[in-house]
RODO-2510 file (C-alpha; in nm, 4 decimals, decimal comma):
residues 568
     n   res          X          Y          Z
     1     m    -2,2325     1,9794    -2,2446
     2     i    -1,9836     1,7939    -2,4332
     3     v    -1,6671     1,9646    -2,5260
     4     r    -1,2998     1,8213    -2,6851
     5     f    -0,9847     1,8934    -2,4019
     6     e    -0,8315     2,1437    -2,6534
     7     d    -1,1013     2,3331    -2,7003
     8     v    -1,1079     2,4120    -2,3202
     9     i    -0,7839     2,3577    -2,1849
    10     t    -0,4351     2,4562    -2,3222
    11     r    -0,0966     2,2808    -2,2359
    12     i     0,1446     2,4943    -2,1301
    13     t     0,5496     2,4699    -2,2814
    14     g     0,8909     2,6321    -2,2168
    15     n     1,2776     2,6458    -2,2557
    16     v     1,4435     2,6908    -1,9052
    17     d     1,7878     2,6461    -1,8462
    18     r     1,7656     2,4504    -1,5409
    19     y     2,1494     2,5599    -1,4459
    20     n     2,0262     2,8820    -1,4751
    21     t     1,6598     3,0099    -1,3204
    22     d     1,5511     3,1719    -1,0234
    23     l     1,3114     2,8539    -0,9842
    24     e     1,3500     2,6680    -0,6706
    25     y     1,1850     2,3366    -0,7473
    26     y     1,0853     2,0011    -0,9243
    27     v     0,8524     1,7826    -0,9819
    28     g     0,9276     1,4466    -1,1487
    29     g     0,7468     1,1129    -1,1511
    30     d     0,7896     1,0046    -0,7746
    31     q     0,6640     1,3298    -0,5974
    32     y     0,3363     1,2411    -0,7638
    33     d     0,0791     1,0773    -0,5159
    34     s    -0,1916     0,8933    -0,7409
    35     s    -0,5365     0,9386    -0,7327
    36     s    -0,4764     1,2910    -0,5539
    37     l    -0,5712     1,6379    -0,6345
    38     t    -0,2899     1,8204    -0,5430
    39     i     0,0830     1,7563    -0,6006
    40     e     0,2389     1,8556    -0,2642
    41     r     0,5779     1,6758    -0,2946
    42     r     0,8806     1,8592    -0,4568
    43     g     1,2270     1,8367    -0,5374
    44     d     1,4883     2,0946    -0,4759
    45     l     1,6305     2,1869    -0,7984
    46     k     1,9402     2,3426    -0,6827
    47     k     2,0434     2,0474    -0,5174
    48     d     1,9272     1,7538    -0,7701
    49     v     1,9991     1,9420    -1,0650
    50     d     2,3291     1,7248    -1,1572
    51     i     2,0809     1,4007    -1,1511
    52     l     1,7661     1,5702    -1,3609
    53     g     1,7549     1,4998    -1,7336
    54     f     1,8202     1,7332    -2,0525
    55     k     1,4408     1,7122    -2,0423
    56     f     1,3295     1,9060    -1,7163
    57     h     1,3009     2,2352    -1,8576
    58     f     0,9185     2,2768    -1,8884
    59     p     0,8300     2,6245    -1,6151
    60     f     0,4806     2,5715    -1,4700
    61     k     0,3407     2,8311    -1,2091
    62     s     0,1271     2,7946    -0,8922
    63     g    -0,2274     2,6574    -0,9795
    64     d    -0,1120     2,4978    -1,3054
    65     v    -0,2088     2,1204    -1,2952
    66     l     0,0205     1,8489    -1,3758
    67     l    -0,0620     1,5034    -1,5506
    68     m     0,1513     1,2339    -1,6120
    69     a     0,1630     1,1658    -1,9017
    70     r     0,2902     0,7794    -1,8472
    71     n     0,0949     0,4547    -1,7066
    72     p    -0,2332     0,5427    -1,6624
    73     h    -0,2637     0,2879    -1,4104
    74     l    -0,0778     0,4921    -1,2264
    75     r    -0,3589     0,7846    -1,1657
    76     k    -0,0857     1,0606    -1,1228
    77     a    -0,2410     1,4436    -1,1912
    78     g    -0,2731     1,7087    -0,8917
    79     q    -0,2802     2,0726    -0,9277
    80     v     0,0676     2,2490    -0,7836
    81     f     0,0731     2,5318    -0,5512
    82     f     0,4257     2,6330    -0,6096
    83     d     0,6348     2,7316    -0,9387
    84     g     0,9220     2,4523    -1,0674
    85     l     1,0251     2,2501    -1,3828
    86     c     0,8991     1,9326    -1,4932
    87     s     1,0036     1,7459    -1,8025
    88     d     0,8030     1,6508    -2,0851
    89     a     0,6628     1,3149    -1,9131
    90     s     0,4390     1,5804    -1,7533
    91     y     0,1764     1,8121    -1,9383
    92     i     0,1108     2,1209    -1,7748
    93     l    -0,2394     2,2212    -1,8133
    94     r    -0,4185     2,5289    -1,7676
    95     t    -0,7774     2,6720    -1,8309
    96     k    -0,8343     2,8714    -2,2077
    97     d    -1,1138     3,0882    -2,0273
    98     e    -1,1656     3,1106    -1,6533
    99     k    -1,5095     3,1736    -1,7031
   100     r    -1,6427     2,8329    -1,8766
   101     l    -1,3426     2,6187    -1,7281
   102     r    -1,2207     2,6821    -1,3669
   103     q    -0,8610     2,6206    -1,3117
   104     n    -0,9881     2,4213    -1,0171
   105     y    -1,1971     2,1751    -1,1751
   106     i    -0,9582     2,0480    -1,3871
   107     p    -0,7778     1,8004    -1,1396
   108     i    -1,1662     1,6792    -1,0756
   109     i    -1,1885     1,6055    -1,4173
   110     l    -0,8183     1,4170    -1,4741
   111     q    -0,9336     1,2487    -1,1343
   112     s    -1,2426     1,0846    -1,3053
   113     n    -1,3003     0,7167    -1,3807
   114     h    -1,3778     0,8504    -1,7246
   115     f    -1,0984     1,0216    -1,7770
   116     w    -0,8514     0,6983    -1,6606
   117     d    -1,0556     0,4298    -1,8444
   118     w    -1,0083     0,6653    -2,1520
   119     f    -0,6490     0,7076    -2,1029
   120     e    -0,6297     0,3536    -2,0555
   121     s    -0,7850     0,2709    -2,3880
   122     h    -0,5846     0,5269    -2,6351
   123     k    -0,2317     0,4840    -2,4437
   124     t     0,0462     0,3587    -2,6675
   125     g     0,3980     0,1808    -2,5875
   126     g     0,5023    -0,1099    -2,4524
   127     i     0,6982    -0,1050    -2,1099
   128     t     0,6275     0,2280    -2,1032
   129     f     0,2911     0,3453    -2,1823
   130     l     0,2229     0,6964    -2,3215
   131     l    -0,0783     0,9027    -2,3863
   132     n     0,0708     1,1492    -2,6745
   133     w    -0,0678     1,4806    -2,6914
   134     g    -0,2302     1,4628    -2,9951
   135     m    -0,4162     1,2170    -2,8732
   136     l    -0,4999     1,3908    -2,5758
   137     k    -0,6392     1,7064    -2,7232
   138     g    -0,9324     1,4723    -2,8720
   139     y    -1,0783     1,3592    -2,5455
   140     e    -1,4277     1,4544    -2,5009
   141     f    -1,6456     1,5312    -2,1964
   142     d    -1,9068     1,6551    -1,9928
   143     l    -1,8306     2,0094    -1,9054
   144     p    -2,1194     2,1583    -1,6645
   145     d    -2,2102     2,5085    -1,6071
   146     s    -1,9934     2,7455    -1,4577
   147     d    -2,2522     2,7371    -1,1190
   148     v    -2,2271     2,3723    -1,1303
   149     q    -1,8588     2,3311    -1,1633
   150     d    -1,8278     2,5466    -0,8263
   151     s    -2,0896     2,3807    -0,6202
   152     i    -1,8821     2,0692    -0,7212
   153     m    -1,5459     2,2174    -0,6621
   154     e    -1,6794     2,3608    -0,3118
   155     k    -1,7904     2,0220    -0,2017
   156     v    -1,5090     1,7907    -0,3666
   157     w    -1,2118     2,0275    -0,2017
   158     a    -1,3793     2,0472     0,1075
   159     a    -1,3579     1,7016     0,1944
   160     y    -0,9954     1,6730     0,0127
   161     k    -0,8689     1,9725     0,2393
   162     l    -1,0093     1,7742     0,5263
   163     k    -0,8611     1,4608     0,4535
   164     q    -0,5376     1,6033     0,3953
   165     s    -0,5914     1,7598     0,7620
   166     y    -0,6135     1,4209     0,9038
   167     q    -0,3037     1,2749     0,6618
   168     k    -0,0992     1,5346     0,8417
   169     l    -0,1959     1,3633     1,1664
   170     m    -0,0879     1,0630     1,0374
   171     i     0,2727     1,1438     0,9434
   172     a     0,3288     1,3425     1,2924
   173     t     0,3520     0,9856     1,4084
   174     d     0,5865     0,9307     1,1655
   175     e     0,7910     1,2161     1,2259
   176     m     0,7826     1,1694     1,5667
   177     v     0,9529     0,8251     1,5385
   178     k     1,2254     1,0047     1,3420
   179     s     1,2905     1,2514     1,6150
   180     r     1,3335     0,9996     1,8632
   181     f     1,6036     0,7676     1,7058
   182     i     1,7895     1,1193     1,5945
   183     e     1,7627     1,1820     1,9749
   184     m     1,8680     0,8410     2,1408
   185     f     2,1426     0,7699     1,8424
   186     g     2,2173     1,0318     1,6501
   187     s     2,4876     1,2124     1,9333
   188     l     2,6179     0,8495     1,9953
   189     e     2,9964     0,9209     1,8957
   190     k     3,0491     0,5411     1,8861
   191     t     2,9121     0,3751     1,5820
   192     k     3,0169     0,0407     1,3973
   193     p     2,9871    -0,0611     1,0099
   194     l     2,7056    -0,2241     0,8828
   195     s     2,9200    -0,5590     0,8000
   196     e     2,9285    -0,6151     1,1469
   197     c     2,5926    -0,6428     1,2465
   198     i     2,4959    -0,9041     0,9479
   199     g     2,5584    -1,2346     0,9844
   200     i     2,4345    -1,3623     0,6227
   201     t     2,3647    -1,1952     0,3047
   202     f     2,3271    -1,3265    -0,0355
   203     p     2,1060    -1,2330    -0,3547
   204     g     1,7666    -1,3397    -0,4712
   205     e     1,7013    -1,5879    -0,7349
   206     w     1,4623    -1,5142    -1,0105
   207     g     1,3888    -1,8574    -1,1445
   208     e     1,1795    -1,9287    -1,4613
   209     d     0,8595    -1,8237    -1,5513
   210     d     0,5773    -1,9650    -1,3881
   211     s     0,2647    -2,0161    -1,6323
   212     d     0,0354    -2,2404    -1,4038
   213     g     0,1126    -2,0805    -1,0869
   214     s     0,2697    -2,4051    -0,9575
   215     g     0,5893    -2,1942    -0,8248
   216     v     0,6850    -2,0684    -0,5110
   217     n     0,5815    -1,6614    -0,4151
   218     v     0,9318    -1,4300    -0,5439
   219     i     0,9270    -1,0664    -0,4024
   220     r     1,0472    -0,8502    -0,6342
   221     t     1,1033    -0,4074    -0,5757
   222     t     0,7814    -0,3503    -0,7155
   223     n     0,6257    -0,4945    -0,3720
   224     f     0,8627    -0,2328    -0,1985
   225     t     0,7145     0,0961    -0,0649
   226     n     0,9098     0,3957     0,0370
   227     s     0,7428     0,3587     0,4715
   228     g     1,0193     0,0300     0,4585
   229     k     0,6781    -0,2302     0,4535
   230     l     0,5860    -0,4544     0,1924
   231     d     0,3249    -0,4684    -0,0019
   232     l     0,2009    -0,8448    -0,0760
   233     t    -0,1007    -0,7712    -0,2686
   234     n     0,0923    -0,8628    -0,5851
   235     v     0,3306    -1,1249    -0,5481
   236     v     0,4156    -1,3097    -0,8235
   237     t     0,5487    -1,6938    -0,8333
   238     r     0,8280    -1,8565    -1,0202
   239     k     0,9623    -2,1667    -1,0558
   240     i     1,3011    -2,2267    -0,8522
   241     d     1,4615    -2,5395    -0,7710
   242     q     1,3933    -2,6821    -0,4279
   243     v     1,7561    -2,6668    -0,3178
   244     k     1,7923    -2,2979    -0,3528
   245     i     1,4276    -2,2494    -0,1785
   246     d     1,5520    -2,4051     0,0895
   247     k     1,8692    -2,2023     0,1301
   248     k     1,7286    -1,8659     0,0128
   249     h     1,3941    -1,8499     0,0954
   250     l     1,3411    -1,5404     0,3833
   251     i     1,2084    -1,5809     0,7458
   252     p     1,0812    -1,2966     0,9703
   253     g     1,3043    -1,0286     1,0815
   254     d     1,5020    -1,0802     0,7391
   255     i     1,6031    -0,7170     0,5483
   256     i     1,5438    -0,7039     0,2103
   257     l     1,7707    -0,4783     0,0074
   258     e     1,7288    -0,2814    -0,3329
   259     r     2,0368    -0,3694    -0,4323
   260     s     1,9283    -0,2616    -0,8431
   261     g     1,6511    -0,0360    -0,9467
   262     g     1,6216     0,2927    -0,8435
   263     t     1,4961     0,6525    -0,9929
   264     a     1,6398     1,0307    -1,0413
   265     e     1,4777     1,1204    -0,7373
   266     n     1,4792     0,8207    -0,5339
   267     p     1,8363     0,6711    -0,5876
   268     v     1,9022     0,2556    -0,5460
   269     g     1,9031     0,1374    -0,1764
   270     r     1,5663     0,1166    -0,0251
   271     v     1,4907    -0,1416     0,2213
   272     v     1,2237    -0,3628     0,3901
   273     y     1,1732    -0,5388     0,6876
   274     f     1,0198    -0,8920     0,6476
   275     e     0,7724    -1,0363     0,8680
   276     a     0,5384    -1,2596     0,6616
   277     i     0,4625    -1,6298     0,7302
   278     g     0,5343    -1,8392     0,4398
   279     t     0,7644    -1,9472     0,1806
   280     f     0,9214    -1,6265    -0,0005
   281     l     1,1783    -1,5811    -0,1571
   282     f     1,3210    -1,2831    -0,3760
   283     n     1,4231    -1,1629    -0,6557
   284     n     1,7773    -1,0945    -0,8330
   285     f     1,7747    -0,7633    -0,7884
   286     t     1,7223    -0,7738    -0,4299
   287     q     2,0194    -0,8677    -0,1522
   288     l     1,9169    -1,0474     0,1782
   289     l     2,0549    -0,9156     0,4929
   290     r     2,0368    -1,1224     0,8099
   291     c     2,1675    -0,9692     1,1228
   292     k     2,4344    -1,1763     1,3543
   293     d     2,2346    -1,3733     1,6564
   294     g     2,1821    -1,1025     1,9327
   295     v     2,1474    -0,7904     1,7049
   296     n     1,8576    -0,6603     1,7126
   297     s     1,7144    -0,6840     1,3335
   298     l     1,4055    -0,4265     1,3505
   299     f     1,7023    -0,1335     1,5080
   300     v     1,9094    -0,2574     1,1833
   301     f     1,6589    -0,2248     0,9634
   302     y     1,4989     0,1685     1,0835
   303     s     1,8787     0,2556     1,0682
   304     l     1,9335     0,1922     0,7063
   305     y     1,5493     0,3140     0,6639
   306     n     1,6718     0,6313     0,8447
   307     y     1,9588     0,6724     0,6949
   308     y     1,8440     0,6248     0,3064
   309     h     1,5900     0,8816     0,4072
   310     t     1,8429     1,1599     0,5528
   311     h     2,2019     1,0646     0,3264
   312     k     2,0181     1,0426     0,0073
   313     s     2,3873     1,2058    -0,1640
   314     e     2,5805     0,9206     0,0195
   315     i     2,3396     0,6746    -0,0810
   316     r     2,3314     0,8219    -0,4332
   317     s     2,7254     0,8149    -0,5011
   318     m     2,6940     0,4427    -0,3852
   319     g     2,5503     0,3591    -0,6840
   320     n     2,6516     0,3384    -1,0391
   321     k     2,4310     0,3433    -1,3907
   322     t     2,4664     0,0039    -1,6324
   323     t     2,1801     0,0082    -1,9158
   324     g     2,0050     0,2736    -1,7407
   325     i     2,0077     0,0982    -1,4411
   326     q     2,1465     0,2216    -1,1082
   327     n     2,3294    -0,0576    -0,9255
   328     l     2,4858    -0,0655    -0,6003
   329     k     2,8098    -0,0725    -0,5090
   330     m     2,7846    -0,3196    -0,1694
   331     d     3,1249    -0,2948    -0,0503
   332     k     3,0608     0,1202     0,0288
   333     y     2,7143    -0,0164     0,1752
   334     w     2,8874    -0,2058     0,4104
   335     d     3,0625     0,0527     0,5589
   336     i     2,7345     0,2764     0,6315
   337     p     2,7689     0,3504     1,0210
   338     i     2,5350     0,1999     1,2863
   339     a     2,4991     0,3287     1,6170
   340     d     2,6745     0,0685     1,8869
   341     a     2,3999     0,1233     2,1235
   342     s     2,3509    -0,0907     2,3947
   343     p     2,0740    -0,3730     2,3501
   344     e     1,8936    -0,1829     2,5861
   345     l     1,8410     0,1487     2,4160
   346     q     1,8030    -0,0772     2,0878
   347     d     1,5258    -0,2669     2,2687
   348     q     1,3687     0,0684     2,3923
   349     f     1,3198     0,1936     2,0911
   350     v     1,2205    -0,0671     1,9016
   351     c     0,9485    -0,0967     2,1883
   352     l     0,8436     0,2888     2,0958
   353     y     0,8635     0,1646     1,7332
   354     k     0,6581    -0,0874     1,7371
   355     q     0,3819     0,0862     1,9209
   356     a     0,3591     0,4060     1,7059
   357     d     0,3334     0,1231     1,3990
   358     k     0,0970    -0,1174     1,5407
   359     s    -0,2558    -0,1194     1,4384
   360     k    -0,5344    -0,0887     1,5892
   361     f    -0,5827    -0,4624     1,6486
   362     s    -0,2745    -0,5228     1,7638
   363     d    -0,3440    -0,2870     2,0869
   364     f    -0,5601    -0,5347     2,2269
   365     k    -0,4714    -0,8782     2,1213
   366     s    -0,3353    -0,9352     2,4716
   367     r    -0,6883    -0,8168     2,6391
   368     f    -0,8430    -1,0732     2,3876
   369     i    -0,6276    -1,3962     2,5418
   370     e    -0,7701    -1,2255     2,8282
   371     m    -1,0883    -1,2488     2,8143
   372     f    -1,1660    -1,5195     2,6342
   373     g    -0,8249    -1,7681     2,6677
   374     n    -0,6009    -1,9012     2,4130
   375     p    -0,8055    -2,0546     2,1201
   376     l    -0,5140    -2,3211     2,0910
   377     s    -0,5250    -2,4272     2,4382
   378     a    -0,7455    -2,6651     2,6073
   379     e    -0,7852    -2,4444     2,9230
   380     q    -1,0535    -2,2084     2,7989
   381     k    -1,3054    -1,9985     2,9847
   382     y    -1,6039    -2,1371     2,7626
   383     p    -1,6915    -2,4397     2,6341
   384     l    -1,5213    -2,5943     2,2981
   385     k    -1,7265    -2,5313     1,9743
   386     r    -1,6527    -2,5787     1,6249
   387     l    -1,5933    -2,2891     1,4681
   388     a    -1,8559    -2,4351     1,2104
   389     d    -2,0977    -2,4398     1,4683
   390     c    -2,0528    -2,0326     1,5643
   391     v    -2,0368    -1,8904     1,2101
   392     d    -2,1260    -1,9509     0,8512
   393     i    -1,8150    -2,0690     0,6492
   394     n    -1,8876    -2,0007     0,2944
   395     p    -2,2398    -1,9402     0,2925
   396     r    -2,4562    -2,0353    -0,0086
   397     r    -2,3971    -1,7705    -0,2856
   398     p    -2,7036    -1,5397    -0,4050
   399     q    -2,8543    -1,6018    -0,6986
   400     l    -2,7708    -1,3215    -0,9411
   401     s    -2,8016    -1,2590    -1,3598
   402     l    -2,7010    -1,0048    -1,5355
   403     s    -2,9716    -0,8064    -1,4598
   404     d    -2,8104    -0,7731    -1,0886
   405     t    -2,5782    -0,6064    -1,2017
   406     d    -2,6032    -0,2612    -1,0504
   407     q    -2,6502    -0,4534    -0,7121
   408     v    -2,3027    -0,5892    -0,6963
   409     s    -2,0275    -0,4281    -0,6135
   410     f    -1,6566    -0,5947    -0,6927
   411     v    -1,3659    -0,5647    -0,4699
   412     p    -1,0126    -0,5530    -0,6049
   413     m    -0,8548    -0,7984    -0,3604
   414     p    -0,6400    -0,8125    -0,1567
   415     c    -0,7109    -0,4498    -0,0404
   416     v    -0,7343    -0,4873     0,3545
   417     s    -0,6530    -0,1680     0,5671
   418     e    -0,4583    -0,1967     0,8862
   419     e    -0,7333    -0,2678     1,0833
   420     g    -0,9260    -0,4740     0,9013
   421     y    -1,1720    -0,3087     0,6584
   422     l    -1,2225    -0,3737     0,2347
   423     q    -1,0986    -0,0950     0,0504
   424     n    -1,1281     0,0652    -0,2926
   425     v    -1,5255    -0,0798    -0,3369
   426     e    -1,5857    -0,0023    -0,6951
   427     s    -1,8748    -0,1339    -0,9025
   428     v    -1,7921    -0,3552    -1,2245
   429     d    -2,0353    -0,5112    -1,4843
   430     y    -2,1007    -0,8365    -1,3685
   431     g    -2,0649    -0,9925    -1,7021
   432     t    -1,7199    -0,8966    -1,7333
   433     v    -1,6676    -1,0955    -1,4559
   434     k    -1,5164    -1,4598    -1,4179
   435     k    -1,7042    -1,7197    -1,2597
   436     g    -1,6169    -1,8642    -0,9122
   437     f    -1,5446    -1,5486    -0,7454
   438     t    -1,6590    -1,5014    -0,3916
   439     y    -1,9393    -1,3578    -0,3147
   440     f    -2,0175    -1,2163     0,0079
   441     e    -2,2773    -0,9860     0,1963
   442     e    -2,1929    -0,6445     0,3814
   443     g    -2,0574    -0,7123     0,7560
   444     d    -1,9417    -1,0411     0,6348
   445     v    -1,5829    -1,1421     0,7755
   446     l    -1,3291    -1,2578     0,4733
   447     f    -1,0382    -1,4864     0,5657
   448     a    -0,7373    -1,4955     0,3559
   449     k    -0,6461    -1,8363     0,2658
   450     i    -0,3148    -1,8076     0,1204
   451     t    -0,1424    -1,5733     0,3551
   452     p    -0,3389    -1,6235     0,6420
   453     c    -0,0007    -1,4223     0,8348
   454     m     0,0496    -1,1526     0,6647
   455     e    -0,0281    -0,8249     0,7829
   456     n    -0,2592    -0,7014     0,4941
   457     g    -0,4136    -1,0312     0,4602
   458     k    -0,5541    -1,2147     0,7473
   459     g    -0,8899    -1,0982     0,7337
   460     a    -1,1039    -0,8118     0,6898
   461     i    -1,4331    -0,6926     0,7468
   462     a    -1,6897    -0,5901     0,4543
   463     e    -1,8290    -0,2494     0,5335
   464     d    -2,0208    -0,0151     0,3723
   465     l    -2,0813    -0,1847     0,0493
   466     i    -2,1992     0,0395    -0,1985
   467     n    -2,4794    -0,2199    -0,2681
   468     g    -2,5056    -0,4352    -0,0110
   469     i    -2,3884    -0,7272    -0,2029
   470     g    -1,9964    -0,7849    -0,3070
   471     m    -1,7954    -1,0097    -0,5009
   472     g    -1,4204    -1,0632    -0,5195
   473     s    -1,1076    -1,3092    -0,5189
   474     t    -1,1570    -1,6513    -0,4532
   475     e    -0,8756    -1,6817    -0,2032
   476     y    -1,0869    -1,5718     0,0697
   477     h    -1,2997    -1,7715     0,2756
   478     v    -1,6247    -1,6177     0,3985
   479     l    -1,7582    -1,6357     0,7354
   480     r    -2,0918    -1,4876     0,8540
   481     e    -2,2117    -1,4184     1,1693
   482     k    -2,4764    -1,6635     1,3262
   483     p    -2,7134    -1,5853     1,6248
   484     e    -2,4513    -1,7355     1,8657
   485     v    -2,2059    -1,4418     1,7488
   486     s    -2,3022    -1,0802     1,8673
   487     n    -2,1175    -0,9154     1,5958
   488     k    -1,8710    -0,9308     1,3247
   489     y    -1,5867    -0,7851     1,5497
   490     w    -1,5664    -1,0817     1,7433
   491     i    -1,5077    -1,2586     1,4202
   492     l    -1,2596    -1,0358     1,2429
   493     a    -1,0664    -0,9900     1,5873
   494     f    -1,0273    -1,4009     1,6571
   495     t    -0,9434    -1,4419     1,2704
   496     r    -0,6611    -1,2293     1,3208
   497     l    -0,5388    -1,3682     1,6409
   498     p    -0,1962    -1,4552     1,6051
   499     i    -0,1598    -1,7838     1,7347
   500     f    -0,4570    -1,8500     1,5346
   501     r    -0,3340    -1,7240     1,2283
   502     e     0,0497    -1,9328     1,2749
   503     d    -0,1417    -2,2227     1,3501
   504     a    -0,3815    -2,1800     1,0593
   505     a    -0,0305    -2,1171     0,8208
   506     k     0,0820    -2,4619     0,9893
   507     n    -0,1813    -2,6481     0,8507
   508     m    -0,2044    -2,5550     0,4554
   509     t    -0,2627    -2,7918     0,2376
   510     g    -0,1023    -2,7849    -0,0995
   511     t     0,1792    -2,7638    -0,3751
   512     g     0,4373    -2,5563    -0,4168
   513     g     0,3358    -2,2050    -0,3985
   514     q    -0,0385    -2,2925    -0,3999
   515     k    -0,0599    -2,4257    -0,0408
   516     r    -0,3914    -2,2594     0,1389
   517     v    -0,6105    -2,2898     0,4306
   518     g    -0,8573    -2,5187     0,3720
   519     e    -1,2124    -2,4998     0,4500
   520     s    -1,2320    -2,8004     0,6687
   521     y    -0,9685    -2,7224     0,8799
   522     l    -1,2053    -2,3910     0,9782
   523     s    -1,4689    -2,5569     1,0372
   524     d    -1,3074    -2,8148     1,2563
   525     f    -1,1377    -2,5322     1,4810
   526     r    -1,2117    -2,5546     1,8332
   527     i    -1,2280    -2,2045     1,9985
   528     g    -1,4032    -2,1300     2,3527
   529     l    -1,7465    -1,9416     2,2601
   530     p    -1,7977    -1,6867     2,4928
   531     p    -2,1499    -1,5729     2,5780
   532     i    -2,3009    -1,2927     2,3683
   533     e    -2,2616    -1,0153     2,6930
   534     a    -1,8884    -1,1041     2,6530
   535     q    -1,8863    -1,0838     2,3370
   536     q    -2,0664    -0,7351     2,2933
   537     e    -1,8048    -0,6344     2,5862
   538     f    -1,4805    -0,7071     2,4020
   539     e    -1,6595    -0,5104     2,0733
   540     q    -1,6129    -0,1683     2,2656
   541     l    -1,2579    -0,2462     2,3287
   542     y    -1,1892    -0,3243     1,9926
   543     r    -1,3978     0,0247     1,8946
   544     q    -1,1342     0,2227     2,1466
   545     a    -0,8309     0,0609     2,0822
   546     d    -0,6367     0,3224     1,9242
   547     k    -0,9272     0,5246     1,8952
   548     s    -0,7723     0,8410     1,7917
   549     k    -0,5619     0,6659     1,4811
   550     f    -0,8191     0,4742     1,3891
   551     e    -1,0959     0,7168     1,3552
   552     l    -0,8451     0,9102     1,1532
   553     k    -0,8138     0,6084     0,9072
   554     q    -1,1826     0,5371     0,9014
   555     a    -1,2540     0,9205     0,8039
   556     i    -1,0055     0,9064     0,5229
   557     e    -1,2020     0,6261     0,3673
   558     k    -1,5325     0,7728     0,4714
   559     i    -1,3956     1,1152     0,2391
   560     d    -1,2383     0,9181    -0,0055
   561     k    -1,6001     0,7495    -0,0602
   562     v    -1,8007     1,1364    -0,0773
   563     m    -1,5440     1,2412    -0,3580
   564     r    -1,4947     0,9165    -0,5575
   565     a    -1,8579     0,9651    -0,6155
   566     l    -1,8311     1,3678    -0,6275
   567     l    -1,5409     1,3051    -0,8912
   568     q    -1,7736     1,1246    -1,1113
***
């Protein structure tokens, strides 16, 4: 039955004085997790009351559903299971009749593609997009009978809770690292200011608009993640003088500091660690911190990362505001205390950090070389062959027409997991996709042309496609196994091997920010191809390496696919 939003759901409002209330928590934009059925994170109202805006006066109760009425591409909506306050940027939603619409069914409605597509088409505003309540009241959707709702809820919520349990196990790894850091360095009495660790520092460059894509890659704060890593899936290019590029390009091991930005919940001052290979600059809202010779940059990075997350009030005091943006006072930031630990103790922690953080592949790259030899060395265990003789490179595309819409899956790329599996597979109308997209089949390996050395851009397996055929960005080469290559895991392992990726990066051709790994380079690359039995042995090692973490991530991805199907 088709119903209007306002017929079955009511918006809860109120006016609570945040300075005079028994409520303990609040929810702001940073507490939402995109595409999540629940809101688990919350802010401490008593602690942060002075930094919250005057619009934080709407009380919600446990069981209510909150919808962030800003920026639909973030897909922020979820059910809360605690009492608290939110601002007018969040709509508090409650069913009008539990018999007609189950309260726990509301987040399922909101996390459907149908709702977010409708939100996107009805948003208003410029920089920050908004969905007015008056518009939302008119949203129409198909509401099943209560018994059907119960059946759907049982499946969706069971899958979601299983996913949460897996995610908690993943988080436990990060907590272990943090606890170990405090154990190793928290009791050290001797510290030194950050300024004594940094040898080179300067702000970034923004340059000029780059309409033709010929400029240099520039990292923005939108590429920062709260985990201290860079998300390089959407890096802009800008026109910047070559002299500045030569002077200010990043090198692996650099720390990038967010100098301007921040929100009420997350103050300015986040840091990320740069590990990519290639020419990258950073924008004028950020600052480079390059450690002195002999200083372990990863140790300094984690020290700053840990300080930010455990000393929010101190970090917040280092910022001031102009035109609504928080600016970091660098004279105060340089005084952040860094444990004056011995190089041996620093290296010991860094080893632990890398072990906990590394992907499935990094556990066995040495085993690959041990079994098959260095692909760049003349001393091979097996006869050298051209890569083109071992795998099909960019095989001929299937002949598709508009009638084949349901036979194609669209993969927005790059979207590669740490293990090298494509994520976020969604169907799309073939007629809306531009000509020239890469076509691939289930089981193919995709190799990034532009970013062969980036942690999340160097290779991916097209697994579990909805309909067996996929298409995506042309910035990937498609590699398909031949009879001589027994499995896609060996191809993926080879293309993800650091020594191969680094060589590929050195042989990129093109100009400016548009250098790419050419097909001719891949075709002529020589590898020592082992017999199929050896490849199969390696596959078993590949599957077993870091098995618990790998299986958890795979389980989460499988659950996501089931939930996406149920939500529709």
